[in-house]
N, C-alpha and C positions, 0 to 999 in steps of 0.2 A: 504493500500500500504506500509506503514511504517513497519508493522509487516512482510510482505512478504520480504521486502528488508533486514530487520534484520535477518530473517530466512535464506535467501539466503547467507548472509555473514557468519552466523554461520555454515551453512551446508558446505560451502567451507572451513572453518577453520577445521571442522571435517574431510573433505575429505583429507586435507593436512596430518592430522595425520593418516588417513587410508593408504594414499600413503606411509607414513613413514614405517608402518608395512609391506606393500607389498615389499618395497625396502629391508627391513631387511630380509625378507624371501628369496627373489630372490638372494640376495648377500650371503646367507648362514649364516648370523649373528644369525638368529633364525630359527630353524627347527621345525618339527612336535612335538617333545618332549617338546621343549621350549614353543610352543603354548599351549600345554596341561597344563603346569605348570602355565603360565600366566592366562589361563582360570580358573583354580582352585583357584588361588589367588584372582582373580576378584570375583568369585562366593562366596567363603567362607570367605573372609576378607574385600576386598575393598568395594563391594556393600553393605554388611551389615553395615559397618562403616559409609558409606554415609547416609544410611537410619536413623541410630540412631542419627547421627549428625543433621539431618534435624528436629528432634523432640526436640533438646536441645535449645528451645526458650521459652520465657516468655508466659504464658497462656494469650490468648486474646479471648474474646467471639466471635468477628467477624471471626477471624481465625478459631476457633473451628467450627463455623457454616459452614464455607466454606469447612472445612475438612469433615464434615458429608455429605455435599452436593456432594463432590467429590466421596465418597464411593457409594452413591446412583446412581449418573450419570454414574460412571464407570461401575457399575454392569449392568445398563440398556444398555450401549453401547456395552459391551462385549457380552451380550446375543443377542443383535441385530446383531452383527457381526457373531455370531454362526448361527443365523437364516438365514442370507444372504448366508452363505457358503452352507447351505443345500438346500435352495430354488433354487439357481442358478445352483446347481449340481445334482438336484433331478433325472433327466433323463439321466445323464451321465453313460455310461457303461465302466468302467475302473477298471482294477485290482489294480490301485493305488488310488482309491477313498478315502481311509481312510487318507493317508498322504496328499492328495490334499486338503481335507477339513481342516485338521489340519493346513496346511500351510496358508490357507485362513483365518482361525479363529484367530490365535495367532500372534501378532506383536512383533517386537523386541523393546519393550518398555523400557527394562532395559538397554541394551547396546547402542542403538541408541537414544532412547527417552529421557532418563534422562540427558545426556550431553546437548541436545538441550533445554530441559525445564530449566535447570539451567542457560544456557546462555541467554534465553529469559525472564525468570521470576524471576531469583535469588533463594535464599534459601527458600522463601515462596512457590515458584513454586515446588521445590523439595519435600516439605512437602506434598503438594496436590498430587504430582505424586506418592508418597509412598502409598497413599490410592488406586490409580489405580492399582499399582503393587500388593497390597494385594488381591484385587478382581480378578486380572489376575491370580495369583497363585492358588487361590481357584478353578477357572475354569480349569486351566491347570492340577492340580493334582486330579481332579474329572473327568470331561468329557474328558479332553485331555488324561489322563492316561488310562481310560477305553476304549476309542475309539482306541487308538494306540495299547494297549496290547490285546484287545479283551476279557478281563477278568474283572469280577466284584469281587474284593477282598477288602471288606471294611476295614479290619485291615491294609492291605498294603497301601491303599489310605490314611487312617488317619495318618499312620506313615510317609508317604511322605510329607503330609501337615505340621505336627508338627515338622519335622526335616529339613524342607526347610530353609536354612540360612536367606533368605529374610523375611520369615514369623516370624522367631524368632526375627530378628532385629526390625520388625515393632511392635511386642508385647512389646519388651523392650522399644522401643522408645515411644510408647503410654503410658506406665507406667510412664516413666520419664516426659512426657508432661502433662498428666492429673493429676498426683499426685505432679507435680512440685518438683521432687526429685532433690536436689542440687548435682551437679557433679563437682568434683574438677577439677581445670584447668590442673592439672597433667594428668588427664584422658581425659578431653575434648579436649585438644589441639592435642594429638596424634590421637584420633578418627577422628577429623576434618581433619587433614593432610592426614591421610590414605584415608579418604573418597574423598578428593580432587583428588586422583589419578584415580578415576573412569573414567573420560573423556578420558585422554590419553591412559590408558591401554585398555579400551574397544574398542577404535578406532583402536589401534594397532592390537588387536586380530582380528578384522574384516578384517583389511588389510592382515594379515597373512592368513586368511581363503580364501580370494579372490585370493591371489597370489598362493596359493596351489591348486587352482581349474583349471580344463580345461574348459574354458568358451565355446569354440566351441562345445565340447561334451555335455555340459549342455544344450545348446540351441536346441539340437536335440529332447528333450523331448516334445511330443505333449501336454501333460497336463500343461506344464509350462505357456503357453499362458493364460490358464484359471486362474491360480494362480495369474499371473501378473495383469490381468484385475480385478479380485475380490479384491485382497489384496491392490492394489495400487490405484484403481479408484472407483469401485462400492461401497465397504463398507465404505470408508471415506466420499464419497458424500452423501450416504444414511444417515449416522450418522449425518452429518451437517444439512441435511434437516429435520431429525427427531427432533434435538434439536431446530431448527428454529421454527418448528410448535409447540413444547412444550413451546416456549417463554422464554427459558433460554439464558442468555447472560453473558458476562464477562470472567474473567480469568479462573474460574473453568471449565466451559464447554470447553473452548479453549484448556486447558491443556489435558483434557481427550480425546478430538478429535485428537489432534496432536499425542498423544501416540498411539491411535488406528490406525492412518494413517502411522505409521512406517512400514518398510519392515518386511518380515517374520522372526519369532523368530529363533534365533540361535539353540534353543533346538529342532527345527524340525528335524535337521540332527541327533542329538543324539538319539531321539526317533525312527527314521527310522532305525538306526543301531541296537539299543537295541531290537526292536520288528520285525525285518526282513521285513521292507518295502523298497520301492524304494529309495536307497541312492542318485541316480542321480537326481531324482525329488526333493528330500529334499534339497540337496546341491545347485542345480540349482535355486530353489525358494529363498533360503537365499541370494545367491551371486548376482543374477540378480536383485532382488527387492532392495537390498542394493545399487547397482549401480544406479538404476532408481530413488531412493529416493533423490539423489542429485538434481534432477530436480523437482520431484513431491512434495516434502515437501514445498519448497518456494511457488509453485503454489497453494498448498492447503491452506497455510497460507493466501494467498491473498483472496481465496474463503471464509475462515473463518471470515476474517475481515468484509465481507459484510453480513454474515449470523448471527454470534453470537458475533461479536466484540462489 
């Protein structure tokens, strides 16, 4: 119950920041071009800085063991989510089935998940969350890219992975952590301060996205109900049950499960635009599930406390 209450409080705090972004958009302070700039700064500077900062800690055998456990459990959970998206949509006849499955498979672990994990579990939680994001990006730029583009281009896939800012940051961070490379305070402090901007900027970007969307139009998509059901309810609950039967408990599985329970990934819309899929379904999935997460994430935290807490 305590985790659920803390989660509810933190989600409300995040919602206030989302509302701030929405007000900025509606009042004309920030428009579409400004949103793109903020998104790029978040993707290429702030998020990588936050990831690198999370690895600038003293090596500890217990922490390292938990980090390795996070890699394994995250991989299992992400593949489980992928399987769920296929099993439950196997007989669906829809021209938008590719983007529907994409939206069901990938959560907004970076934008929505990391701020919540930091608030709930502190810097150690962010370290473990970075392991989840590593596995997430591997799945995103392999299966996700191939399914959305409809093409298998090994060289392009490899380039997408090795040039992904978050992947580069994780590799650098792991080198610093495992080799215990000393980092000057002149470098460490700016990296830390830039990384601290992740929560407000990511929430503001989400608010800008929601304010720039026509909610009534988005709700008209028939496939949206399937995305909401699978992304927000079925996949998280199956994940919690799976970990319960595996007998894993504690902070690490809870972090992985909370990140997997986040709303649809923001990149769903970007892939829909890039590869000519339904933009309405993609945008609707991101916007509506983000709004619903204000209610579902605290409830899910309550469920987790009983299953893997």
